C-alpha positions in Angstrom: 2.3 9.3 -10.6 -0.8 10.1 -9.7 -4.0 7.4 -10.6 -7.2 8.5 -12.3 -10.4 7.2 -10.7 -10.8 4.5 -13.4 -7.4 3.4 -12.4 -8.1 3.0 -9.0 -11.3 1.5 -9.0 -9.8 -1.4 -11.4 -6.8 -2.0 -8.4 -9.8 -1.9 -6.1 -10.9 -4.8 -7.8 -7.7 -6.5 -8.1 -7.3 -6.1 -4.2 -9.9 -8.2 -2.9 -8.6 -11.3 -3.6 -5.1 -10.6 -2.0 -3.9 -11.1 1.5 -2.1 -8.3 3.5 1.7 -9.1 3.2 2.9 -6.5 6.1 1.4 -5.9 9.4 2.0 -2.5 11.4 1.5 -3.0 15.2 2.9 -2.3 18.3 6.4 -1.3 17.6 5.1 1.1 14.7 6.6 2.3 11.3 10.3 1.1 12.2 13.5 0.3 9.8 12.3 -2.6 9.2 8.8 -2.5 8.6 9.7 0.2 5.5 11.9 -2.4 4.5 9.8 -4.8 4.1 6.9 -2.3 2.6 9.3 -1.4 0.0 10.4 -4.8 -0.7 6.8 -6.0 -1.1 5.9 -2.9 -3.4 9.0 -3.8 -5.7 8.1 -7.5 -5.9 4.4 -7.3 -6.1 3.4 -3.6 -7.3 0.0 -3.8 -5.5 0.3 -4.3 -1.7 -2.5 -4.8 1.2 -0.8 -3.7 4.7 -2.7 -4.0 8.1 -2.6 -1.4 10.7 -3.4 -2.1 13.9 -4.0 1.0 15.8 -6.5 3.8 16.3 -7.6 5.2 13.8 -5.8 8.9 14.2 -2.4 7.0 14.5 -3.7 4.9 11.1 -3.9 8.3 9.3 -0.6 9.3 10.1 0.7 5.8 9.2 -0.8 5.8 5.9 0.4 9.8 5.1 4.1 8.2 6.3 4.0 5.1 3.9 2.8 7.6 0.8 5.6 9.9 1.6 8.3 7.4 2.1 7.7 4.9 -0.5 6.3 7.4 -3.5 3.3 4.7 -3.6 -0.4 5.4 -4.3 -2.9 4.9 -1.8 -5.4 3.2 -3.6 -8.1 2.4 -0.7 -8.3 2.2 2.7 -11.1 0.4 4.7 -11.1 -0.2 8.2 -7.6 -1.8 9.2 -6.5 -2.1 6.0 -5.1 -0.1 3.5 -3.8 -1.0 -0.3 -0.7 0.6 -2.3 0.4 0.7 -5.7 3.7 1.8 -7.0 4.7 1.1 -10.3 8.0 -1.0 -11.1 9.9 1.1 -13.3 11.4 -1.7 -15.4 9.1 -4.7 -15.4 5.3 -3.6 -14.5 3.3 -6.6 -13.7 0.0 -5.0 -13.9 -1.9 -3.4 -17.1 -4.1 -0.2 -15.6 -6.4 1.4 -18.3 
């Protein structure tokens, strides 16, 4: 699923009021962290993730999360990345 620019802009507005639900730090993207991200995406659809690492490692992790979860990167600012994945049966967020 590819989001249009208008949809990304709408989702960016929604991310201002949510807190990060997962933090990836020293241990990296292990199975437990990926399971938490999957669960959060299924439950919330739109999530924030804090990535505590250097810039190059952050780029790698962002791409790995996108690929593994099939979620769309809404935006990334500093150490925070926001992802969206529509719930297949009961979507909570109505996109414009």
